[in-house]
Phi, psi and omega in degrees: 000147181298149177258127185244131174253130174255101183254111185223109175295321168258101189297153170297152171301154184304318181296318180294313179303320178295321183282331174296313178306313183298317180297314184288325179294320180298325178274001177063042178261147172282145178206160175208155183246134167242108185242150173051034177291149182245347183236126183292342176297327175299317177298313178305317181291313186295330186272355185305318186259001187281138173259343177218149185223133174245132181226169173244262177267006185292139182277129173247102183241191183301320179296319177295316182296320179296329178282342185254075185294336185258001188291133180242334185207138173239132174240121174275113181287086185153177185274315182286150181217024178289356175274000178245135178278095186294325180294313179296318178301316178298317178297329178269008177062038180252124177282136178243130176230159170240183179233071185298140174092343190287330179240021181299318183296320179301312180296319179299313181299322179295316177306313179294317181301318181289327175300311180296319179302316180282327176300323180268026172065033180059031178055048183269008179092352180258166179296134174246212177229171178257150175271344173302137182084352181268163180266121177250130176242129181257126174265099191101147186222052176270206186303309186293312182301322179297321178289320175301315178303315179299314177299310183298319175298319175302326178284331180116018178278157173265117193248137178233161174207155174227127174204108185297347184258358182241135183292147179301327182296332179292320180291313180303320180297333179266016181064030179247139181274124183279137177257158188263337184209160184304318183300325180300329180303310191278337177280337189264322195277130164285330173230133180237120180247127184269133180217054183237151178283165175262109177218186184299332180279329191255342180299127187059022181285337179275085190253183183296323181306319181279313183297329181295343180274350182298141173296156176302136179084005185288154178243131176260128184245123182235100170250021180265258178223145181293335181297339184285346181268133167279108191287335174291320179292322178301313178299319181294323179298316176300316184288324188254344182249107182302123175085000179303135178229152185222126176232142184203154174267012171209125187288143173292159181294334181261033183299318180302318179294321178294316181298333181301326184239333193233033186301331183279354182245010179228145171215126179228136178292160182299322176224173180294110196241007184305322185258008183278070170227157179300319183292315179295319177306309185293314181299313180294317181296317177298315181299319180297318180296314180295325179291325178292315179299317179297324180293311183287324184274327186233358186069023183289122181239028186311317186256025177294135184241000178239000000 
């Protein structure tokens, strides 16, 4: 039976780990866990005999793939997979999958929660504002963005979206107004929520040219990746746009510089926490285990990304 390694620097919740074990045991697969490791060499040693690998935010690069001579499949328990070197995996004949949609609700709830937190002045005891009646623009309209839209509409926000890969009709069906170009996102939104991947086209794409278009007092919400932000432009936005606010589940590298002057207008969770709920942990973990079993038993490559 295939040998599966679950390698997680940030471990799955206990319930999620138990259900992953149950899935693999039912299939009579061998498995082992490497949790909370601090030295990548431990990862290299553990993966040596693995034929399948489940990861979270752990990096799978050329060095890992060289150490994993028997590896056939990697499943990233989550939607994003920029922590996996897809080109190297393909060269090593390793299938890479993600588990889209499994932690979308958790990320969407966090996005809404951070908007409310900042609108209410970080609960500082003073009068804040409401997000109902405000304009929310979603940059990207995938699983997470659609859930954010549904929640925001329920609260009473006016929701817009831009996604060059999604037909306008899909947005209209969700009661969302479709925008025609990137610039419209930043001219329109009281709140702008990013739902784009980090790739060669998007890295540092949220630049000063775009941020300069934001209305006064606008809030930028980033539950995507920190790499999509031009951090020099982010600092400039704080300095030059009165009331500009930024919330994210992953801190920019220049957080200390921003905090020196604008600490009351930024909030970042301690670690990337969009998917950090018991439910999301469990959903993504079970999905990863099932996809590995489906791959070995049926050759199912439904969620292959390389």
